[in-house]
PDB file of N, CA, C and O in Angstrom:
ATOM      1  N   UNK A   1    -193.888 -52.786  78.635  1.00  0.00           N
ATOM      2  CA  UNK A   1    -193.975 -52.466  77.231  1.00  0.00           C
ATOM      3  C   UNK A   1    -195.212 -53.158  76.652  1.00  0.00           C
ATOM      4  O   UNK A   1    -195.484 -54.315  76.973  1.00  0.00           O
ATOM      5  N   UNK A   2    -195.947 -52.461  75.814  1.00  0.00           N
ATOM      6  CA  UNK A   2    -197.125 -53.025  75.146  1.00  0.00           C
ATOM      7  C   UNK A   2    -196.777 -53.248  73.678  1.00  0.00           C
ATOM      8  O   UNK A   2    -196.283 -52.343  73.006  1.00  0.00           O
ATOM      9  N   UNK A   3    -197.034 -54.438  73.194  1.00  0.00           N
ATOM     10  CA  UNK A   3    -196.755 -54.799  71.805  1.00  0.00           C
ATOM     11  C   UNK A   3    -198.058 -55.218  71.153  1.00  0.00           C
ATOM     12  O   UNK A   3    -198.762 -56.088  71.666  1.00  0.00           O
ATOM     13  N   UNK A   4    -198.382 -54.604  70.023  1.00  0.00           N
ATOM     14  CA  UNK A   4    -199.593 -54.941  69.270  1.00  0.00           C
ATOM     15  C   UNK A   4    -199.187 -55.425  67.888  1.00  0.00           C
ATOM     16  O   UNK A   4    -198.719 -54.626  67.077  1.00  0.00           O
ATOM     17  N   UNK A   5    -199.352 -56.715  67.596  1.00  0.00           N
ATOM     18  CA  UNK A   5    -198.980 -57.232  66.282  1.00  0.00           C
ATOM     19  C   UNK A   5    -199.873 -56.659  65.181  1.00  0.00           C
ATOM     20  O   UNK A   5    -201.025 -56.297  65.423  1.00  0.00           O
ATOM     21  N   UNK A   6    -199.331 -56.586  63.989  1.00  0.00           N
ATOM     22  CA  UNK A   6    -200.062 -56.066  62.832  1.00  0.00           C
ATOM     23  C   UNK A   6    -200.345 -57.185  61.832  1.00  0.00           C
ATOM     24  O   UNK A   6    -199.687 -58.226  61.848  1.00  0.00           O
ATOM     25  N   UNK A   7    -201.320 -56.962  60.973  1.00  0.00           N
ATOM     26  CA  UNK A   7    -201.642 -57.910  59.902  1.00  0.00           C
ATOM     27  C   UNK A   7    -202.002 -59.281  60.429  1.00  0.00           C
ATOM     28  O   UNK A   7    -202.838 -59.427  61.320  1.00  0.00           O
ATOM     29  N   UNK A   8    -201.339 -60.307  59.847  1.00  0.00           N
ATOM     30  CA  UNK A   8    -201.655 -61.691  60.218  1.00  0.00           C
ATOM     31  C   UNK A   8    -200.681 -62.235  61.266  1.00  0.00           C
ATOM     32  O   UNK A   8    -200.433 -63.440  61.317  1.00  0.00           O
ATOM     33  N   UNK A   9    -200.131 -61.351  62.100  1.00  0.00           N
ATOM     34  CA  UNK A   9    -199.176 -61.758  63.129  1.00  0.00           C
ATOM     35  C   UNK A   9    -199.872 -62.037  64.464  1.00  0.00           C
ATOM     36  O   UNK A   9    -200.931 -61.481  64.754  1.00  0.00           O
ATOM     37  N   UNK A  10    -199.262 -62.900  65.263  1.00  0.00           N
ATOM     38  CA  UNK A  10    -199.781 -63.279  66.572  1.00  0.00           C
ATOM     39  C   UNK A  10    -198.639 -63.163  67.585  1.00  0.00           C
ATOM     40  O   UNK A  10    -197.525 -63.616  67.321  1.00  0.00           O
ATOM     41  N   UNK A  11    -198.914 -62.560  68.737  1.00  0.00           N
ATOM     42  CA  UNK A  11    -197.934 -62.463  69.813  1.00  0.00           C
ATOM     43  C   UNK A  11    -198.186 -63.601  70.792  1.00  0.00           C
ATOM     44  O   UNK A  11    -199.287 -63.733  71.326  1.00  0.00           O
ATOM     45  N   UNK A  12    -197.163 -64.425  71.026  1.00  0.00           N
ATOM     46  CA  UNK A  12    -197.281 -65.611  71.864  1.00  0.00           C
ATOM     47  C   UNK A  12    -196.290 -65.530  73.016  1.00  0.00           C
ATOM     48  O   UNK A  12    -195.114 -65.224  72.815  1.00  0.00           O
ATOM     49  N   UNK A  13    -196.775 -65.808  74.234  1.00  0.00           N
ATOM     50  CA  UNK A  13    -195.894 -65.933  75.395  1.00  0.00           C
ATOM     51  C   UNK A  13    -195.454 -67.390  75.457  1.00  0.00           C
ATOM     52  O   UNK A  13    -196.283 -68.291  75.584  1.00  0.00           O
ATOM     53  N   UNK A  14    -194.149 -67.615  75.367  1.00  0.00           N
ATOM     54  CA  UNK A  14    -193.591 -68.961  75.332  1.00  0.00           C
ATOM     55  C   UNK A  14    -193.731 -69.612  76.708  1.00  0.00           C
ATOM     56  O   UNK A  14    -193.393 -69.010  77.728  1.00  0.00           O
ATOM     57  N   UNK A  15    -194.233 -70.849  76.723  1.00  0.00           N
ATOM     58  CA  UNK A  15    -194.341 -71.605  77.972  1.00  0.00           C
ATOM     59  C   UNK A  15    -192.996 -72.240  78.293  1.00  0.00           C
ATOM     60  O   UNK A  15    -192.271 -72.670  77.396  1.00  0.00           O
ATOM     61  N   UNK A  16    -192.670 -72.294  79.576  1.00  0.00           N
ATOM     62  CA  UNK A  16    -191.398 -72.867  80.024  1.00  0.00           C
ATOM     63  C   UNK A  16    -191.380 -74.371  79.786  1.00  0.00           C
ATOM     64  O   UNK A  16    -192.407 -75.041  79.892  1.00  0.00           O
ATOM     65  N   UNK A  17    -190.212 -74.890  79.465  1.00  0.00           N
ATOM     66  CA  UNK A  17    -190.052 -76.330  79.272  1.00  0.00           C
ATOM     67  C   UNK A  17    -189.937 -77.049  80.600  1.00  0.00           C
ATOM     68  O   UNK A  17    -189.852 -76.414  81.651  1.00  0.00           O
ATOM     69  N   UNK A  18    -189.934 -78.366  80.557  1.00  0.00           N
ATOM     70  CA  UNK A  18    -189.792 -79.173  81.759  1.00  0.00           C
ATOM     71  C   UNK A  18    -188.390 -79.013  82.324  1.00  0.00           C
ATOM     72  O   UNK A  18    -187.408 -79.072  81.584  1.00  0.00           O
ATOM     73  N   UNK A  19    -188.294 -78.810  83.633  1.00  0.00           N
ATOM     74  CA  UNK A  19    -186.992 -78.688  84.288  1.00  0.00           C
ATOM     75  C   UNK A  19    -186.599 -79.974  84.993  1.00  0.00           C
ATOM     76  O   UNK A  19    -185.469 -80.098  85.465  1.00  0.00           O
ATOM     77  N   UNK A  20    -187.517 -80.936  85.073  1.00  0.00           N
ATOM     78  CA  UNK A  20    -187.251 -82.240  85.689  1.00  0.00           C
ATOM     79  C   UNK A  20    -187.809 -83.347  84.806  1.00  0.00           C
ATOM     80  O   UNK A  20    -188.786 -83.154  84.082  1.00  0.00           O
ATOM     81  N   UNK A  21    -187.179 -84.494  84.881  1.00  0.00           N
ATOM     82  CA  UNK A  21    -187.708 -85.666  84.191  1.00  0.00           C
ATOM     83  C   UNK A  21    -188.808 -86.279  85.050  1.00  0.00           C
ATOM     84  O   UNK A  21    -189.025 -85.852  86.184  1.00  0.00           O
ATOM     85  N   UNK A  22    -189.488 -87.259  84.521  1.00  0.00           N
ATOM     86  CA  UNK A  22    -190.561 -87.916  85.258  1.00  0.00           C
ATOM     87  C   UNK A  22    -190.049 -88.582  86.537  1.00  0.00           C
ATOM     88  O   UNK A  22    -190.790 -88.716  87.511  1.00  0.00           O
ATOM     89  N   UNK A  23    -188.792 -88.995  86.530  1.00  0.00           N
ATOM     90  CA  UNK A  23    -188.221 -89.645  87.719  1.00  0.00           C
ATOM     91  C   UNK A  23    -187.598 -88.653  88.694  1.00  0.00           C
ATOM     92  O   UNK A  23    -187.081 -89.057  89.736  1.00  0.00           O
ATOM     93  N   UNK A  24    -187.639 -87.348  88.369  1.00  0.00           N
ATOM     94  CA  UNK A  24    -187.177 -86.325  89.301  1.00  0.00           C
ATOM     95  C   UNK A  24    -185.778 -85.797  89.049  1.00  0.00           C
ATOM     96  O   UNK A  24    -185.285 -84.989  89.836  1.00  0.00           O
ATOM     97  N   UNK A  25    -185.124 -86.220  87.987  1.00  0.00           N
ATOM     98  CA  UNK A  25    -183.779 -85.725  87.673  1.00  0.00           C
ATOM     99  C   UNK A  25    -183.903 -84.317  87.094  1.00  0.00           C
ATOM    100  O   UNK A  25    -184.716 -84.078  86.201  1.00  0.00           O
ATOM    101  N   UNK A  26    -183.100 -83.392  87.601  1.00  0.00           N
ATOM    102  CA  UNK A  26    -183.136 -82.002  87.136  1.00  0.00           C
ATOM    103  C   UNK A  26    -182.369 -81.898  85.821  1.00  0.00           C
ATOM    104  O   UNK A  26    -181.239 -82.371  85.703  1.00  0.00           O
ATOM    105  N   UNK A  27    -183.015 -81.265  84.828  1.00  0.00           N
ATOM    106  CA  UNK A  27    -182.408 -81.078  83.517  1.00  0.00           C
ATOM    107  C   UNK A  27    -181.738 -79.703  83.506  1.00  0.00           C
ATOM    108  O   UNK A  27    -182.410 -78.703  83.759  1.00  0.00           O
ATOM    109  N   UNK A  28    -180.423 -79.620  83.219  1.00  0.00           N
ATOM    110  CA  UNK A  28    -179.779 -78.308  83.169  1.00  0.00           C
ATOM    111  C   UNK A  28    -180.356 -77.452  82.041  1.00  0.00           C
ATOM    112  O   UNK A  28    -180.819 -77.974  81.026  1.00  0.00           O
ATOM    113  N   UNK A  29    -180.322 -76.140  82.233  1.00  0.00           N
ATOM    114  CA  UNK A  29    -180.929 -75.235  81.264  1.00  0.00           C
ATOM    115  C   UNK A  29    -180.308 -75.378  79.877  1.00  0.00           C
ATOM    116  O   UNK A  29    -181.000 -75.208  78.873  1.00  0.00           O
ATOM    117  N   UNK A  30    -179.023 -75.687  79.807  1.00  0.00           N
ATOM    118  CA  UNK A  30    -178.355 -75.849  78.514  1.00  0.00           C
ATOM    119  C   UNK A  30    -178.830 -77.083  77.762  1.00  0.00           C
ATOM    120  O   UNK A  30    -178.687 -77.154  76.542  1.00  0.00           O
ATOM    121  N   UNK A  31    -179.399 -78.069  78.480  1.00  0.00           N
ATOM    122  CA  UNK A  31    -179.869 -79.300  77.854  1.00  0.00           C
ATOM    123  C   UNK A  31    -181.375 -79.302  77.604  1.00  0.00           C
ATOM    124  O   UNK A  31    -181.897 -80.210  76.957  1.00  0.00           O
ATOM    125  N   UNK A  32    -182.076 -78.281  78.119  1.00  0.00           N
ATOM    126  CA  UNK A  32    -183.526 -78.238  77.929  1.00  0.00           C
ATOM    127  C   UNK A  32    -183.843 -77.897  76.474  1.00  0.00           C
ATOM    128  O   UNK A  32    -183.232 -77.012  75.875  1.00  0.00           O
ATOM    129  N   UNK A  33    -184.797 -78.611  75.937  1.00  0.00           N
ATOM    130  CA  UNK A  33    -185.215 -78.356  74.565  1.00  0.00           C
ATOM    131  C   UNK A  33    -186.211 -77.197  74.534  1.00  0.00           C
ATOM    132  O   UNK A  33    -187.054 -77.060  75.421  1.00  0.00           O
ATOM    133  N   UNK A  34    -186.099 -76.374  73.504  1.00  0.00           N
ATOM    134  CA  UNK A  34    -187.009 -75.244  73.349  1.00  0.00           C
ATOM    135  C   UNK A  34    -188.434 -75.759  73.150  1.00  0.00           C
ATOM    136  O   UNK A  34    -188.682 -76.630  72.315  1.00  0.00           O
ATOM    137  N   UNK A  35    -189.359 -75.210  73.926  1.00  0.00           N
ATOM    138  CA  UNK A  35    -190.746 -75.647  73.775  1.00  0.00           C
ATOM    139  C   UNK A  35    -191.339 -75.057  72.500  1.00  0.00           C
ATOM    140  O   UNK A  35    -190.831 -74.076  71.958  1.00  0.00           O
ATOM    141  N   UNK A  36    -192.389 -75.654  72.047  1.00  0.00           N
ATOM    142  CA  UNK A  36    -193.085 -75.168  70.869  1.00  0.00           C
ATOM    143  C   UNK A  36    -194.523 -74.841  71.206  1.00  0.00           C
ATOM    144  O   UNK A  36    -195.395 -74.859  70.338  1.00  0.00           O
ATOM    145  N   UNK A  37    -194.768 -74.542  72.471  1.00  0.00           N
ATOM    146  CA  UNK A  37    -196.110 -74.184  72.900  1.00  0.00           C
ATOM    147  C   UNK A  37    -196.077 -72.857  73.633  1.00  0.00           C
ATOM    148  O   UNK A  37    -195.072 -72.467  74.227  1.00  0.00           O
ATOM    149  N   UNK A  38    -197.219 -72.173  73.570  1.00  0.00           N
ATOM    150  CA  UNK A  38    -197.331 -70.899  74.249  1.00  0.00           C
ATOM    151  C   UNK A  38    -198.779 -70.462  74.335  1.00  0.00           C
ATOM    152  O   UNK A  38    -199.690 -71.159  73.889  1.00  0.00           O
ATOM    153  N   UNK A  39    -198.968 -69.288  74.922  1.00  0.00           N
ATOM    154  CA  UNK A  39    -200.297 -68.723  75.101  1.00  0.00           C
ATOM    155  C   UNK A  39    -200.384 -67.439  74.287  1.00  0.00           C
ATOM    156  O   UNK A  39    -199.489 -66.596  74.348  1.00  0.00           O
ATOM    157  N   UNK A  40    -201.466 -67.294  73.526  1.00  0.00           N
ATOM    158  CA  UNK A  40    -201.663 -66.101  72.702  1.00  0.00           C
ATOM    159  C   UNK A  40    -201.922 -64.902  73.615  1.00  0.00           C
ATOM    160  O   UNK A  40    -202.824 -64.924  74.453  1.00  0.00           O
ATOM    161  N   UNK A  41    -201.122 -63.867  73.436  1.00  0.00           N
ATOM    162  CA  UNK A  41    -201.244 -62.651  74.236  1.00  0.00           C
ATOM    163  C   UNK A  41    -202.012 -61.587  73.458  1.00  0.00           C
ATOM    164  O   UNK A  41    -202.823 -60.859  74.031  1.00  0.00           O
ATOM    165  N   UNK A  42    -201.755 -61.494  72.146  1.00  0.00           N
ATOM    166  CA  UNK A  42    -202.422 -60.507  71.299  1.00  0.00           C
ATOM    167  C   UNK A  42    -202.437 -61.008  69.865  1.00  0.00           C
ATOM    168  O   UNK A  42    -201.580 -61.795  69.464  1.00  0.00           O
ATOM    169  N   UNK A  43    -203.412 -60.546  69.098  1.00  0.00           N
ATOM    170  CA  UNK A  43    -203.526 -60.926  67.683  1.00  0.00           C
ATOM    171  C   UNK A  43    -203.493 -59.680  66.813  1.00  0.00           C
ATOM    172  O   UNK A  43    -203.789 -58.575  67.267  1.00  0.00           O
ATOM    173  N   UNK A  44    -203.126 -59.883  65.550  1.00  0.00           N
ATOM    174  CA  UNK A  44    -203.034 -58.777  64.608  1.00  0.00           C
ATOM    175  C   UNK A  44    -204.388 -58.272  64.137  1.00  0.00           C
ATOM    176  O   UNK A  44    -205.440 -58.672  64.636  1.00  0.00           O
ATOM    177  N   UNK A  45    -204.324 -57.384  63.164  1.00  0.00           N
ATOM    178  CA  UNK A  45    -205.522 -56.691  62.691  1.00  0.00           C
ATOM    179  C   UNK A  45    -206.248 -57.404  61.560  1.00  0.00           C
ATOM    180  O   UNK A  45    -207.376 -57.033  61.234  1.00  0.00           O
ATOM    181  N   UNK A  46    -205.641 -58.409  60.955  1.00  0.00           N
ATOM    182  CA  UNK A  46    -206.245 -59.113  59.820  1.00  0.00           C
ATOM    183  C   UNK A  46    -207.153 -60.230  60.334  1.00  0.00           C
ATOM    184  O   UNK A  46    -206.748 -61.392  60.374  1.00  0.00           O
ATOM    185  N   UNK A  47    -208.365 -59.884  60.724  1.00  0.00           N
ATOM    186  CA  UNK A  47    -209.280 -60.838  61.358  1.00  0.00           C
ATOM    187  C   UNK A  47    -209.787 -61.920  60.406  1.00  0.00           C
ATOM    188  O   UNK A  47    -210.305 -62.938  60.868  1.00  0.00           O
ATOM    189  N   UNK A  48    -209.653 -61.731  59.095  1.00  0.00           N
ATOM    190  CA  UNK A  48    -210.081 -62.758  58.141  1.00  0.00           C
ATOM    191  C   UNK A  48    -209.129 -63.956  58.157  1.00  0.00           C
ATOM    192  O   UNK A  48    -209.552 -65.084  57.906  1.00  0.00           O
ATOM    193  N   UNK A  49    -207.860 -63.723  58.448  1.00  0.00           N
ATOM    194  CA  UNK A  49    -206.838 -64.757  58.401  1.00  0.00           C
ATOM    195  C   UNK A  49    -206.614 -65.400  59.775  1.00  0.00           C
ATOM    196  O   UNK A  49    -206.357 -66.602  59.855  1.00  0.00           O
ATOM    197  N   UNK A  50    -206.706 -64.634  60.831  1.00  0.00           N
ATOM    198  CA  UNK A  50    -206.366 -65.107  62.167  1.00  0.00           C
ATOM    199  C   UNK A  50    -207.482 -65.990  62.731  1.00  0.00           C
ATOM    200  O   UNK A  50    -208.641 -65.581  62.798  1.00  0.00           O
ATOM    201  N   UNK A  51    -207.116 -67.195  63.128  1.00  0.00           N
ATOM    202  CA  UNK A  51    -208.080 -68.180  63.627  1.00  0.00           C
ATOM    203  C   UNK A  51    -207.919 -68.465  65.122  1.00  0.00           C
ATOM    204  O   UNK A  51    -208.570 -69.367  65.650  1.00  0.00           O
ATOM    205  N   UNK A  52    -207.062 -67.710  65.805  1.00  0.00           N
ATOM    206  CA  UNK A  52    -206.877 -67.889  67.241  1.00  0.00           C
ATOM    207  C   UNK A  52    -207.314 -66.621  67.957  1.00  0.00           C
ATOM    208  O   UNK A  52    -207.474 -65.566  67.342  1.00  0.00           O
ATOM    209  N   UNK A  53    -207.506 -66.740  69.270  1.00  0.00           N
ATOM    210  CA  UNK A  53    -207.893 -65.569  70.060  1.00  0.00           C
ATOM    211  C   UNK A  53    -207.015 -65.500  71.302  1.00  0.00           C
ATOM    212  O   UNK A  53    -206.293 -66.446  71.618  1.00  0.00           O
ATOM    213  N   UNK A  54    -207.081 -64.396  71.988  1.00  0.00           N
ATOM    214  CA  UNK A  54    -206.288 -64.194  73.194  1.00  0.00           C
ATOM    215  C   UNK A  54    -206.573 -65.317  74.198  1.00  0.00           C
ATOM    216  O   UNK A  54    -207.712 -65.763  74.337  1.00  0.00           O
ATOM    217  N   UNK A  55    -205.542 -65.759  74.882  1.00  0.00           N
ATOM    218  CA  UNK A  55    -205.569 -66.811  75.906  1.00  0.00           C
ATOM    219  C   UNK A  55    -205.672 -68.232  75.345  1.00  0.00           C
ATOM    220  O   UNK A  55    -205.749 -69.179  76.128  1.00  0.00           O
ATOM    221  N   UNK A  56    -205.676 -68.418  74.020  1.00  0.00           N
ATOM    222  CA  UNK A  56    -205.618 -69.767  73.447  1.00  0.00           C
ATOM    223  C   UNK A  56    -204.216 -70.332  73.668  1.00  0.00           C
ATOM    224  O   UNK A  56    -203.226 -69.620  73.499  1.00  0.00           O
ATOM    225  N   UNK A  57    -204.129 -71.606  74.045  1.00  0.00           N
ATOM    226  CA  UNK A  57    -202.843 -72.291  74.144  1.00  0.00           C
ATOM    227  C   UNK A  57    -202.571 -72.896  72.777  1.00  0.00           C
ATOM    228  O   UNK A  57    -203.392 -73.659  72.266  1.00  0.00           O
ATOM    229  N   UNK A  58    -201.428 -72.567  72.172  1.00  0.00           N
ATOM    230  CA  UNK A  58    -201.154 -72.989  70.798  1.00  0.00           C
ATOM    231  C   UNK A  58    -199.800 -73.681  70.689  1.00  0.00           C
ATOM    232  O   UNK A  58    -198.926 -73.539  71.544  1.00  0.00           O
ATOM    233  N   UNK A  59    -199.664 -74.435  69.600  1.00  0.00           N
ATOM    234  CA  UNK A  59    -198.388 -75.032  69.213  1.00  0.00           C
ATOM    235  C   UNK A  59    -197.952 -74.314  67.937  1.00  0.00           C
ATOM    236  O   UNK A  59    -198.760 -74.088  67.035  1.00  0.00           O
ATOM    237  N   UNK A  60    -196.665 -73.956  67.869  1.00  0.00           N
ATOM    238  CA  UNK A  60    -196.167 -73.221  66.708  1.00  0.00           C
ATOM    239  C   UNK A  60    -194.949 -73.919  66.132  1.00  0.00           C
ATOM    240  O   UNK A  60    -194.348 -74.780  66.774  1.00  0.00           O
ATOM    241  N   UNK A  61    -194.592 -73.536  64.909  1.00  0.00           N
ATOM    242  CA  UNK A  61    -193.448 -74.106  64.210  1.00  0.00           C
ATOM    243  C   UNK A  61    -192.167 -73.836  64.998  1.00  0.00           C
ATOM    244  O   UNK A  61    -191.996 -72.748  65.547  1.00  0.00           O
ATOM    245  N   UNK A  62    -191.278 -74.808  65.056  1.00  0.00           N
ATOM    246  CA  UNK A  62    -190.081 -74.744  65.894  1.00  0.00           C
ATOM    247  C   UNK A  62    -189.174 -73.554  65.560  1.00  0.00           C
ATOM    248  O   UNK A  62    -188.603 -72.949  66.467  1.00  0.00           O
ATOM    249  N   UNK A  63    -189.034 -73.215  64.307  1.00  0.00           N
ATOM    250  CA  UNK A  63    -188.102 -72.156  63.911  1.00  0.00           C
ATOM    251  C   UNK A  63    -188.815 -70.880  63.487  1.00  0.00           C
ATOM    252  O   UNK A  63    -188.231 -70.050  62.791  1.00  0.00           O
ATOM    253  N   UNK A  64    -190.044 -70.714  63.890  1.00  0.00           N
ATOM    254  CA  UNK A  64    -190.852 -69.573  63.449  1.00  0.00           C
ATOM    255  C   UNK A  64    -190.649 -68.360  64.347  1.00  0.00           C
ATOM    256  O   UNK A  64    -190.259 -68.467  65.510  1.00  0.00           O
ATOM    257  N   UNK A  65    -190.928 -67.216  63.763  1.00  0.00           N
ATOM    258  CA  UNK A  65    -191.096 -66.010  64.548  1.00  0.00           C
ATOM    259  C   UNK A  65    -189.858 -65.229  64.915  1.00  0.00           C
ATOM    260  O   UNK A  65    -188.723 -65.617  64.638  1.00  0.00           O
ATOM    261  N   UNK A  66    -190.139 -64.105  65.554  1.00  0.00           N
ATOM    262  CA  UNK A  66    -189.117 -63.197  66.059  1.00  0.00           C
ATOM    263  C   UNK A  66    -189.220 -63.186  67.573  1.00  0.00           C
ATOM    264  O   UNK A  66    -190.285 -62.925  68.132  1.00  0.00           O
ATOM    265  N   UNK A  67    -188.101 -63.471  68.234  1.00  0.00           N
ATOM    266  CA  UNK A  67    -188.096 -63.529  69.692  1.00  0.00           C
ATOM    267  C   UNK A  67    -187.948 -62.137  70.285  1.00  0.00           C
ATOM    268  O   UNK A  67    -187.239 -61.291  69.740  1.00  0.00           O
ATOM    269  N   UNK A  68    -188.627 -61.905  71.410  1.00  0.00           N
ATOM    270  CA  UNK A  68    -188.449 -60.674  72.161  1.00  0.00           C
ATOM    271  C   UNK A  68    -188.803 -60.923  73.618  1.00  0.00           C
ATOM    272  O   UNK A  68    -189.551 -61.845  73.941  1.00  0.00           O
ATOM    273  N   UNK A  69    -188.254 -60.087  74.492  1.00  0.00           N
ATOM    274  CA  UNK A  69    -188.571 -60.188  75.920  1.00  0.00           C
ATOM    275  C   UNK A  69    -189.454 -59.020  76.289  1.00  0.00           C
ATOM    276  O   UNK A  69    -189.139 -57.865  76.000  1.00  0.00           O
ATOM    277  N   UNK A  70    -190.573 -59.336  76.936  1.00  0.00           N
ATOM    278  CA  UNK A  70    -191.498 -58.315  77.422  1.00  0.00           C
ATOM    279  C   UNK A  70    -191.636 -58.536  78.918  1.00  0.00           C
ATOM    280  O   UNK A  70    -192.083 -59.597  79.355  1.00  0.00           O
ATOM    281  N   UNK A  71    -191.260 -57.553  79.692  1.00  0.00           N
ATOM    282  CA  UNK A  71    -191.302 -57.626  81.158  1.00  0.00           C
ATOM    283  C   UNK A  71    -190.593 -58.872  81.682  1.00  0.00           C
ATOM    284  O   UNK A  71    -191.059 -59.495  82.636  1.00  0.00           O
ATOM    285  N   UNK A  72    -189.473 -59.237  81.068  1.00  0.00           N
ATOM    286  CA  UNK A  72    -188.673 -60.370  81.512  1.00  0.00           C
ATOM    287  C   UNK A  72    -189.136 -61.728  81.036  1.00  0.00           C
ATOM    288  O   UNK A  72    -188.472 -62.728  81.307  1.00  0.00           O
ATOM    289  N   UNK A  73    -190.262 -61.797  80.331  1.00  0.00           N
ATOM    290  CA  UNK A  73    -190.793 -63.075  79.845  1.00  0.00           C
ATOM    291  C   UNK A  73    -190.517 -63.223  78.344  1.00  0.00           C
ATOM    292  O   UNK A  73    -190.582 -62.252  77.590  1.00  0.00           O
ATOM    293  N   UNK A  74    -190.213 -64.437  77.932  1.00  0.00           N
ATOM    294  CA  UNK A  74    -189.923 -64.746  76.535  1.00  0.00           C
ATOM    295  C   UNK A  74    -191.209 -64.748  75.705  1.00  0.00           C
ATOM    296  O   UNK A  74    -192.184 -65.400  76.076  1.00  0.00           O
ATOM    297  N   UNK A  75    -191.212 -64.017  74.579  1.00  0.00           N
ATOM    298  CA  UNK A  75    -192.361 -63.945  73.675  1.00  0.00           C
ATOM    299  C   UNK A  75    -191.896 -64.161  72.236  1.00  0.00           C
ATOM    300  O   UNK A  75    -190.712 -64.022  71.929  1.00  0.00           O
ATOM    301  N   UNK A  76    -192.825 -64.497  71.374  1.00  0.00           N
ATOM    302  CA  UNK A  76    -192.584 -64.640  69.936  1.00  0.00           C
ATOM    303  C   UNK A  76    -193.671 -63.903  69.173  1.00  0.00           C
ATOM    304  O   UNK A  76    -194.836 -63.902  69.573  1.00  0.00           O
ATOM    305  N   UNK A  77    -193.280 -63.277  68.071  1.00  0.00           N
ATOM    306  CA  UNK A  77    -194.268 -62.771  67.108  1.00  0.00           C
ATOM    307  C   UNK A  77    -194.153 -63.678  65.889  1.00  0.00           C
ATOM    308  O   UNK A  77    -193.100 -63.751  65.256  1.00  0.00           O
ATOM    309  N   UNK A  78    -195.244 -64.369  65.565  1.00  0.00           N
ATOM    310  CA  UNK A  78    -195.252 -65.313  64.446  1.00  0.00           C
ATOM    311  C   UNK A  78    -196.391 -64.984  63.485  1.00  0.00           C
ATOM    312  O   UNK A  78    -197.373 -64.341  63.854  1.00  0.00           O
ATOM    313  N   UNK A  79    -196.234 -65.442  62.242  1.00  0.00           N
ATOM    314  CA  UNK A  79    -197.336 -65.349  61.288  1.00  0.00           C
ATOM    315  C   UNK A  79    -198.369 -66.411  61.633  1.00  0.00           C
ATOM    316  O   UNK A  79    -198.033 -67.460  62.185  1.00  0.00           O
ATOM    317  N   UNK A  80    -199.611 -66.138  61.308  1.00  0.00           N
ATOM    318  CA  UNK A  80    -200.690 -67.087  61.599  1.00  0.00           C
ATOM    319  C   UNK A  80    -200.396 -68.443  60.955  1.00  0.00           C
ATOM    320  O   UNK A  80    -200.755 -69.478  61.516  1.00  0.00           O
ATOM    321  N   UNK A  81    -199.756 -68.451  59.797  1.00  0.00           N
ATOM    322  CA  UNK A  81    -199.443 -69.711  59.104  1.00  0.00           C
ATOM    323  C   UNK A  81    -198.477 -70.575  59.908  1.00  0.00           C
ATOM    324  O   UNK A  81    -198.424 -71.787  59.702  1.00  0.00           O
ATOM    325  N   UNK A  82    -197.700 -69.966  60.834  1.00  0.00           N
ATOM    326  CA  UNK A  82    -196.760 -70.719  61.656  1.00  0.00           C
ATOM    327  C   UNK A  82    -197.401 -71.317  62.900  1.00  0.00           C
ATOM    328  O   UNK A  82    -196.761 -72.093  63.609  1.00  0.00           O
ATOM    329  N   UNK A  83    -198.655 -70.968  63.178  1.00  0.00           N
ATOM    330  CA  UNK A  83    -199.387 -71.577  64.287  1.00  0.00           C
ATOM    331  C   UNK A  83    -199.943 -72.883  63.770  1.00  0.00           C
ATOM    332  O   UNK A  83    -200.725 -72.903  62.819  1.00  0.00           O
ATOM    333  N   UNK A  84    -199.533 -73.988  64.405  1.00  0.00           N
ATOM    334  CA  UNK A  84    -199.885 -75.314  63.892  1.00  0.00           C
ATOM    335  C   UNK A  84    -201.182 -75.870  64.481  1.00  0.00           C
ATOM    336  O   UNK A  84    -201.915 -76.583  63.795  1.00  0.00           O
ATOM    337  N   UNK A  85    -201.475 -75.546  65.757  1.00  0.00           N
ATOM    338  CA  UNK A  85    -202.644 -76.143  66.405  1.00  0.00           C
ATOM    339  C   UNK A  85    -203.035 -75.344  67.642  1.00  0.00           C
ATOM    340  O   UNK A  85    -202.219 -74.642  68.240  1.00  0.00           O
ATOM    341  N   UNK A  86    -204.308 -75.472  68.006  1.00  0.00           N
ATOM    342  CA  UNK A  86    -204.800 -74.941  69.266  1.00  0.00           C
ATOM    343  C   UNK A  86    -204.894 -76.132  70.215  1.00  0.00           C
ATOM    344  O   UNK A  86    -205.494 -77.152  69.878  1.00  0.00           O
ATOM    345  N   UNK A  87    -204.304 -76.003  71.394  1.00  0.00           N
ATOM    346  CA  UNK A  87    -204.273 -77.099  72.370  1.00  0.00           C
ATOM    347  C   UNK A  87    -205.359 -76.894  73.412  1.00  0.00           C
ATOM    348  O   UNK A  87    -205.644 -75.766  73.813  1.00  0.00           O
ATOM    349  N   UNK A  88    -205.964 -77.996  73.850  1.00  0.00           N
ATOM    350  CA  UNK A  88    -206.988 -77.925  74.901  1.00  0.00           C
ATOM    351  C   UNK A  88    -206.402 -78.232  76.248  1.00  0.00           C
ATOM    352  O   UNK A  88    -207.117 -78.219  77.249  1.00  0.00           O
TER     353      UNK A  88
END
């Protein structure tokens, strides 16, 4: 499925959280905290507002966006205002 965000929206592929602690203990999926980082897959049409580009690694607001699954992978559509930072 191809999804193209409109306006000031950004499509983000959610990055998986840590499944092990630093000492090697496996964290069960029910105890894993939702990550707040992802990779930009597509950007909307409002180029004056959008400050990120495809393949940027970003941090977004914890409760932002609409969740959807594309080809089995977790994605979010968020407003540009919900993108907090670009990560290097």
